[in-house]
N, C-alpha and C positions, 0 to 999 in steps of 0.2 A: 504494500500500500504506500501511497505517496500523496503529499498535499499539493494543492493548486500552486502555492508559492514555489515549491520545489520543482514542479513541472515547468513553470514559467522561467525559472532560472536556467534550466537545462536547455530550453528552446529559445532563449533570448526574448521572452515575451513580457508583457505588462499585465498584471492582474487588475481587473476591475470587479470589485465585490469582495467576497470572503476568501482570502487566500489560505485560510486554515482548513478548508474543506478537504476531507480525505477521499482519494480516488483509488478504486481497486480494479477498474477495468476500462476498456475502450469499446465504444459502440457507435452504430450509425445513428444519425440525429433523429430519425423517425422511429427508432426502436429502443433508444437508450433509457436507462432507469436511474434512480437515485444512487449515487456513489460511482457513477460512470462519467467519463469524459468523451465529448464528441467534437465535431468541427463543422463549420459552414464555409464552403469555398465556392459553391455554385448558387447564384441568386435564386434559382428555381426551387431550392430547398429551404428558402427563408421562411416559408409558411410554417415549417415545423418548429420554429423558435417559439411559437405560441403554445405548442402542445408537448414539447419534449420534456422528459423528466430528468434529463442529464444534470448533474451537479455543476459541471464546468463545460463551457463551450469555447473552442478556439475560433477566433474570427480575425478578419483583416484589421490592421491597425486603424483604418479609416471608418470602420463600421460604427454606426450611431448606437452605442450600447445604452445610452441614457434612457431610451424608451422601454428598456427591460430592466426595471429597477430591482426586481426580485431574483435576478439571475447573476451568476458569476461567470465572467469572461476572461480569457487570456488573449490579448491583442498581439498579433505577430505580423511580420512582413509578408509571409507566404503560408496561409493556413494548410494547404495541401502538403507542403514540405514539412511543416511542423507536426502534422498528425502522423506522418511517416516516422519522425523522430520519436514521438510518443509511443507508437507501436513497437519500435525497437526497444525502448525502455522496458515495456511490459513483457516483451518476448524474452529479453535477457533475464528478467526476474523468474521466468518459468523454466529456465534451463535445468535439466535433470542433474542428479548427482552423478559424478563420474565413477563408473564401476564396470568391471568386465564380468559378464554373466557366465555362470558355470557351464552352460550349454554351447558357448561360443567355441569354435575350433580355430586355432591359430597355428599355421604351418611352421616348420622348423626354420631357424635362422631369421625369422621375422622379428622386427623390433617395434614394440609398442611403447611410446613415451608415457610420461606421467599425465594424470588428469585426462584420460581417454575413457569414453563411454562406449562399450560394445554390448549390444542388446542380445536377447536370446536367439540362438540358431543362426548366428552370423558365421560365415566361413571365410577365413583369410588364408591365402596360399603361402608359399615359401618366399623367403628373401624380401618381404615387404617392409616398408617403413611407414608407421602411423605416428604422426607428430602429435604434440600435446594439444589438448582441448578439442580433439576430433570426436564427433558423435556419429556412431554407426548404428542404425536402427535394425530391428529384427528382420531376418531373412535375407539380408544383403550378402552377396557372394563376390569376393574379391580374389582375383587370380594371383599368379606368381609375379614377383618383381614389380609390384605396384607401390607407388609412393603417394601418400595423402598428406598434404601439409596442414599446418595448425589452424584450428578454429573452423574447420570445414564440417558440414553436416551431410551425412549420407542417409537418406530416408529408406523405408522398408522396401525390400525386394528389388533393389538396384543390383545390376550385374556389371562388374568392372573386369574386363579381360586383362590378360597378362601384359605387363610392361607399360601400363598406363601411368601417366603422371598427372596428379591433380594438385593445384596450388592452394594458397591460403584463402580463408574466408569464402569458400565456395559453398553453394547449396545445390545438392543433387536430389531431385524429387523422385518419388516412388515410380518404379517401372522403367527407369532410365537404363539403357544399355550403352556402355562405352567400350569401344575396342572390338566390336564384332567385325567379321571379315567384310572388306569392301566387295562390291559386285563386279568381280573381274573374271572374265572367261575368254577363251579362244575358241574359234570354230574351225575345226580341221575336217574337211570333207563331210560336213554335216554332223560331226561329233563334237559336242560342246565339252570343253575341258576347263577345269578350274585353274586359275592363276593363283599360286600361293600368295597370301597377303602377309608380309613379314615386317611391315612398319608398325607404328604405334600411334597413340593419341596423347597429346599434351593439352591439358586444360589449365590455363594460367589463373592468377589470383583474381578473386572477387567475381567469379563467373557464377551465374545461376542457370540451371538447366531444368526445364519443366518436365512434368510427368510424361512418361512413355516416349520421350525423345530418344533417338538413336544416333550414335556417332560412330562411324566406321573407322577402323584402323587404316593406315596408309598401306598401299601395295608395297611401296618402299618409302622410307623417310617418315614424315610426320603429318597427321591430320591435327590441326591446331585451332583452338578457340582462345583468342587473346584476352588480355586483362579487361575486366569490367563488363564483358558482354553478357547479355541476358537473352536466353532462349526460352520460348514459350513451350507449351505442351505439344506433343505429336509432331515434332520436326524431324526430318531426315537429313543428316549431314553425311555425305558420301566420302569415300576414301580420298585422301590428299587435299581435302578442302582446307582453306585458311579463312577464318573469320576474324576481322580486325578488332581493335580495341573499342569498348563502349558502344558496340552495335546492339540494337534490339531487333529481334525477329519474332513475329507473331505466329500463332498456331498453324499447323498443317502446311507449313512451307517445306519445300524440298530443294536441296542443293546438290546438283550432280557433281561427279568426280572432278577433282583438280581445279575447281572454281575458287577464285579468291575474292572475298568481299572486304571492302576497306574499313577504315575506322569511322566511328560515329555515324553509321548508316541506320536508317529506320525502314524496316521491311514489314509490310502488312501481312495479314493472314492469307494462306493458300497461294503464296507466290511460288512459281516454279523457275528454277535457274537451269539453263543448259550447262553442259560440261565445258571445262577448259576456257572459261571466260573470266574477265576481271571487272570488278565493280569499284568505281572511284570512291574516295572518302566522301562522307557527308551526303551520300545519295539517299533519296527517299523513294520508295516504290510502293504504289498503292496495292490494296488487296486484290487477289486473284489475277495478278499480272503474270505474263510469261516472258521471262528475260532470256532471249536467244543469242544476243550479241554483247560484247563488252561495252561498258559505259566508261568513257575515258575522262570526261569533264566532271569535276567534283561539284557538289552542292546543288545538283539538279534533281527535279522530281519527275518520276516516270509512272506510267500506268498503261493498262490495256494489254491485248495480245495480238501480235507481238508487242512488247513494251515500247512506248514512244514517250517523248517529252509530254508532260501532262497537258499543257495547253494545246498541243497539236492533237492529242487524243480527244480532248473535249470538242475541238472544232470538227474532227472527223465524226464523232458521235452525233453532233448537231446536224451535219450533212447527211448522215445515214438516215436520220429520222425524217428528213425531207424527201428521201428517194421515192416513196409512193406518190407524193404530190407531183414531183418532177416527172415521174413516169406518166401520170395522167396528162400532164401538160404536153408532153411529147406525142402521146397518142392523139390528142386533140389536134395538134399541129399537123400530124400526118393525115388525119381525116380531111382537114381543110385544104391541104395541098392536093390530095386526091380528087376532091370536088372541083378544084380549079382546072385540073388537067383534062 
């Protein structure tokens, strides 16, 4: 539990009201109860200020709190950023005690540092290094020669294949598979033969990987997800892909082999990338786009299939909508011409 004054201090906010109120949870503004903290960032939720039971509400520093005399507020520069900081405070308070369960299996020559939590029925292979303050939840399976750096969380039923490297402060959600074989085959006279996949996967620091996402090992060399990148659920990352720093990719996107995505990119849901292409830094790609060619210039927005600059795609869509009307006009002109002949 924490007081409004303590929260305000941690998020650089100003208390308006009773700073001694004790908070024990975070909730949505329309569902919150007494003893909980909530926030207002979108004006369309302002109506809930009149009905919310939340004890403390985070608002923008310019919000007119004087019209709500019976409520306690914390004024901040960015309510959405501040509520994220509050959520982090409460999630840290909920961290479990560090212990290794008796049913966990740890292979020979593996090193498990101090303050590590390993839940029931976890399997860790040989020659692994698990750094301090790592949490591995039940049913996770970790292969040989894997390294997991400090303060990383591995959720239930994650599969991490041999020789994978995972950095610090990562979050790997349930059902993720890291290091499975890339989709590599040869066709010899109609007989399909597997190409051995002998590379590995490197996940750098501060990466989050959503549930049921799959990241294939490289055929040779490395499949790499760089610092600070966030992957949503159900994403396919193929062999030898490189995803740059601080890039975000929404659910159900698929990245074909050997494609390189730059830093600080924003990729919508269900985007498909062809293989062996490069995407420039700070590129934005709209949902359900199909990217078949490299994007060389940084900072541009693309959409559609095949993906084009967003403004061009909007113009094209507008013209397509006019095609039935244009067709009728052409037919009418043909009739008039035929009548004159």
